[in-house]
Every structure is written in structure tokens, then in C-alpha cells.
C-alpha positions as CSV (number, residue, x, y, z in Angstrom):
1,M,-140.5,121.8,35.8
2,G,-138.6,118.8,36.9
3,F,-140.8,118.1,39.9
4,L,-143.9,117.3,37.8
5,S,-144.6,114.0,36.2
6,R,-144.5,114.0,32.4
7,D,-148.1,112.8,32.2
8,C,-149.3,115.4,34.8
9,N,-152.4,117.1,33.5
10,N,-152.8,119.3,36.5
11,P,-149.7,120.6,38.3
12,E,-151.6,122.1,41.2
13,E,-153.2,118.7,42.0
14,E,-149.8,117.1,42.1
15,I,-148.5,119.8,44.4
16,G,-151.6,119.1,46.6
17,R,-150.6,115.4,46.8
18,V,-147.4,116.5,48.6
19,L,-149.0,119.3,50.7
20,V,-151.9,117.4,52.2
21,P,-150.0,114.5,53.8
22,W,-147.4,117.0,55.1
23,L,-150.1,118.9,56.9
24,E,-151.7,115.7,58.2
25,Q,-148.4,114.5,59.6
26,G,-148.2,117.8,61.4
27,G,-151.5,117.1,63.1
28,W,-153.7,119.3,61.0
29,D,-157.2,118.3,60.0
30,V,-157.3,119.0,56.2
31,Y,-160.2,119.9,54.0
32,C,-160.0,120.5,50.2
33,E,-161.8,122.7,47.8
34,V,-163.9,124.6,50.4
35,Q,-166.4,127.0,49.0
36,Y,-166.9,130.4,50.7
37,G,-169.4,132.5,48.8
38,S,-168.2,132.8,45.2
39,K,-164.6,131.8,46.2
40,V,-163.0,128.4,46.8
41,A,-160.0,127.7,49.0
42,D,-157.7,125.0,47.7
43,V,-156.9,123.8,51.3
44,V,-158.3,124.6,54.7
45,A,-156.4,123.1,57.7
46,K,-157.7,123.2,61.3
47,K,-155.7,122.5,64.5
48,D,-156.1,123.6,68.1
49,G,-158.8,126.2,67.1
50,Y,-156.6,127.7,64.4
51,I,-157.6,128.0,60.8
52,W,-155.1,128.0,58.0
53,V,-155.9,128.6,54.3
54,I,-153.4,127.5,51.7
55,E,-153.7,128.4,48.0
56,I,-151.8,126.1,45.7
57,K,-150.2,127.9,42.8
58,V,-147.7,126.8,40.1
59,A,-147.0,130.4,39.1
60,S,-145.4,132.5,41.8
61,S,-146.9,135.8,40.8
62,S,-148.5,138.9,42.2
63,K,-151.8,137.5,41.1
64,S,-151.3,134.6,43.5
65,V,-150.6,137.0,46.4
66,R,-153.8,139.0,45.6
67,Q,-155.9,135.8,45.6
68,A,-154.4,134.7,48.9
69,L,-155.2,138.1,50.4
70,H,-158.9,137.4,50.0
71,W,-158.7,135.0,53.0
72,K,-157.4,137.6,55.5
73,G,-160.1,138.0,58.1
74,K,-161.5,134.6,57.4
75,A,-158.6,132.5,58.7
76,N,-155.8,132.9,61.2
77,Y,-153.1,132.0,58.7
78,V,-152.9,132.3,55.0
79,S,-150.2,130.8,52.8
80,V,-149.4,130.1,49.2
81,C,-147.9,126.7,48.3
82,T,-145.8,126.7,45.2
83,L,-142.7,125.0,43.5
84,D,-139.2,125.8,44.8
85,K,-137.6,127.3,41.7
86,K,-135.5,130.2,40.5
87,N,-136.5,133.7,41.7
88,V,-138.9,132.3,44.3
89,I,-137.2,134.4,47.0
90,D,-138.6,137.6,45.5
91,F,-142.0,136.0,45.6
92,K,-141.5,134.9,49.2
93,N,-140.5,138.4,50.3
94,G,-143.6,139.9,48.6
95,C,-145.9,137.4,50.3
96,L,-144.3,137.9,53.7
97,S,-144.6,141.7,53.4
98,E,-148.4,141.2,53.2
99,G,-148.4,138.7,56.0
100,I,-148.9,135.8,53.7
101,G,-146.9,132.6,54.3
102,V,-145.1,130.5,51.7
103,I,-144.6,126.8,51.4
104,L,-142.2,125.4,48.9
105,V,-142.4,122.0,47.3
106,T,-139.1,120.6,46.0
107,R,-138.2,118.5,43.0
108,A,-138.0,115.5,45.4
109,K,-141.8,115.9,45.9
110,K,-141.4,117.0,49.5
111,V,-142.2,120.2,51.4
112,G,-138.9,122.0,51.8
113,R,-138.6,125.5,53.1
114,F,-141.6,127.3,54.5
115,W,-142.6,130.5,56.2
116,I,-145.8,130.7,58.1
117,G,-146.6,134.4,57.8
118,D,-148.6,136.6,60.2
119,E,-151.4,135.5,62.5
120,F,-154.6,137.3,61.5
121,Q,-157.7,138.0,63.6
122,I,-160.8,136.5,62.2
123,T,-163.1,139.5,61.6
124,E,-165.7,137.8,59.3
125,E,-167.4,134.4,59.2
126,S,-164.6,131.9,59.5
127,I,-164.0,129.6,56.6
128,G,-163.5,126.9,59.1
129,D,-167.3,126.9,59.7
130,K,-167.7,125.9,56.0
131,C,-165.6,122.7,56.4
132,K,-167.6,119.5,56.3
133,P,-166.4,115.8,56.3
134,Q,-167.2,115.6,52.5
135,H,-164.4,118.1,51.8
136,K,-162.0,115.4,52.8
137,E,-163.0,113.4,49.7
138,Y,-161.7,115.8,47.1
139,A,-158.2,116.4,45.8
140,A,-156.7,119.8,46.5
141,G,-156.4,121.8,43.2
142,N,-158.1,119.1,41.2
143,A,-158.4,119.9,37.5
144,K,-162.1,119.3,37.2
145,G,-163.0,121.8,39.8
146,E,-164.7,119.1,41.8
147,R,-165.7,120.1,45.3
148,F,-168.4,119.8,47.9
149,S,-170.6,122.8,47.3
150,D,-173.2,124.6,49.3
151,F,-175.8,123.3,46.9
152,M,-174.6,119.7,47.4
153,D,-175.0,120.2,51.1
154,T,-178.5,121.5,50.8
155,K,-179.4,118.7,48.4
156,Q,-178.1,116.0,50.8
157,Q,-180.0,117.5,53.7
158,L,-183.2,117.6,51.6
159,L,-182.9,114.0,50.5
160,A,-182.3,112.9,54.1
161,Y,-185.3,114.8,55.4
162,V,-187.6,113.4,52.7
163,Q,-186.3,109.9,53.4
164,K,-187.4,110.3,57.1
165,H,-190.6,112.3,56.3
166,P,-192.0,110.9,53.0
167,G,-195.0,112.9,51.8
168,C,-193.8,116.2,53.3
169,S,-194.1,119.4,51.3
170,V,-191.1,121.4,50.1
171,Q,-192.0,124.2,52.5
172,E,-191.9,121.8,55.4
173,A,-188.6,120.4,54.3
174,V,-187.1,123.9,53.9
175,D,-188.2,124.9,57.4
176,N,-186.4,121.9,58.9
177,I,-183.1,121.8,57.1
178,S,-180.1,124.2,56.9
179,H,-179.9,125.6,53.4
180,H,-177.7,128.1,51.6
181,Y,-180.5,130.3,50.2
182,R,-181.2,133.8,51.5
183,T,-184.9,133.3,52.2
184,R,-187.4,130.5,52.7
185,G,-189.2,131.5,49.5
186,Q,-186.1,131.5,47.5
187,A,-185.2,128.0,48.8
188,S,-188.6,126.6,48.1
189,T,-188.7,128.0,44.5
190,A,-185.1,126.9,43.7
191,L,-185.5,123.4,45.1
192,L,-188.7,122.8,43.3
193,F,-187.0,123.8,40.1
194,W,-184.1,121.4,40.6
195,I,-186.5,118.6,41.6
196,K,-188.5,119.1,38.4
197,D,-185.3,119.4,36.4
198,G,-184.2,116.0,37.7
199,E,-181.1,117.3,39.5
200,I,-182.5,116.2,42.8
201,P,-183.9,112.6,42.7
202,I,-187.2,113.3,44.4
203,R,-190.6,112.5,43.0
204,L,-193.4,115.1,43.2
205,D,-196.9,114.1,43.9
206,K,-198.8,116.9,42.1
207,R,-202.4,115.6,42.7
208,K,-203.0,118.0,45.5
209,K,-201.4,121.1,46.8
210,P,-199.0,121.5,48.5
211,F,-197.1,118.9,46.4
212,K,-195.8,115.9,48.3
213,L,-192.2,114.8,48.2
214,Y,-191.0,111.2,48.0
215,L,-187.6,109.7,47.1
216,M,-187.6,108.2,43.6
217,E,-187.6,104.6,44.8
218,E,-190.4,105.1,47.3
219,N,-194.1,104.3,46.6
220,N,-196.6,106.5,48.5
221,G,-199.1,103.6,48.7
222,E,-201.9,105.6,47.2
């Protein structure tokens, strides 16, 4: 694939390096590797109230179309960004027949031809609601699967709350942050597990129940 660098370990990430600036130049606010339930969208772009999901794919196959179709109802536009190569017209026609747009990246590392696709009504929770500033820090299609996850969001909120309210209980913290768990009890149990495991850098004062929470560097003065 003449477009790709010889030392390229992740073709999708290299395509993303072309796609993201192109979107930004068009006035779109771009977020990468956005988690929605068990799925992750490579790129979510927002502009004038519209939400556009773009899946980055090296292989222009029916599998790529099926993956893109998952985002119908969760965004206004859905597209696949792939390389401009032989037989891509058949792929383009297949995508457009399902309302999915196509963006082609050329050997010159530029966006060439593109077709937007149909405008969809959002009938479920919009993936745009999942976009956070931290999603701008990750590369689209990165090889390591790095992304700002729902757990990372909950973890950051917990740390911020404990910093402002040292000595609080996990139940108090859960009641005052937005978390991704289904219930208060599930959140309290899970966060205590991750604290004890060391995944969340919070110190537990177990001398008296309910346990008190402090950031690792803090001293409770007792």
C-alpha cells in the first residue's frame, strides 16, 4: 500500500493522522476513540449540533460496513474512512446503499473523494454525549487501543472529590459523582475493589467504619 510508511506499525493510525486535521479544517470538533457501551468509535466529530461517526478501516470489506451500521441511531452521519485503491467503488456503492458515507485517503496522504451518506435521526442516546475533552488526547485508530474510558472518567471524578473532601466515605463519594455503574451499591463495591487493588491511588483508613478515603500523598492528621 504505497500510501503507508514502511515503518508503519498501525495503518489505521496513519490514516487517522490524515483524517483528523481534515475534519478540523472543516470546522468539526474532533474526538477520538470514544467508548459507547462495549463499542468504541474511532472518530466522533461534532459541528452545529450534528454528530458524525467515522470508522477508520484499511480493509474495505462488508465487515467494515456492518461495524459502521452499529452507529445508526446514535449519530446523524456515519462514514468509513479507508484507502483509495482498486475496487473501492464497489465498496463505496455498498456503503451508500446502506446510508453509510465513504472518505478516501490518497497515496499523497490527503483526503480525496468522499461521499457523506444519509442523515440519520438519533433514536438512542447520542454518542456525542459520550465525548469529553480527554478524547482529544488520543490518536484515532491507535495500535494500543488507548482511549479515555468510562472507568477512567469515574476514577478522575472520584479522585477530584476525595481531594476536595478528604476523609469522606466511598458511599458519600459515589452519591456526589457521576459514575458509569448501574447502581450505587455496584459502584461502591467496585471502587473499593480498585482502591484496594492499587488501581486508584486512594488510601483507606480502615480503623473505623465507614472507611475514610484520602489521596495517597495526604495525611489525615490523626
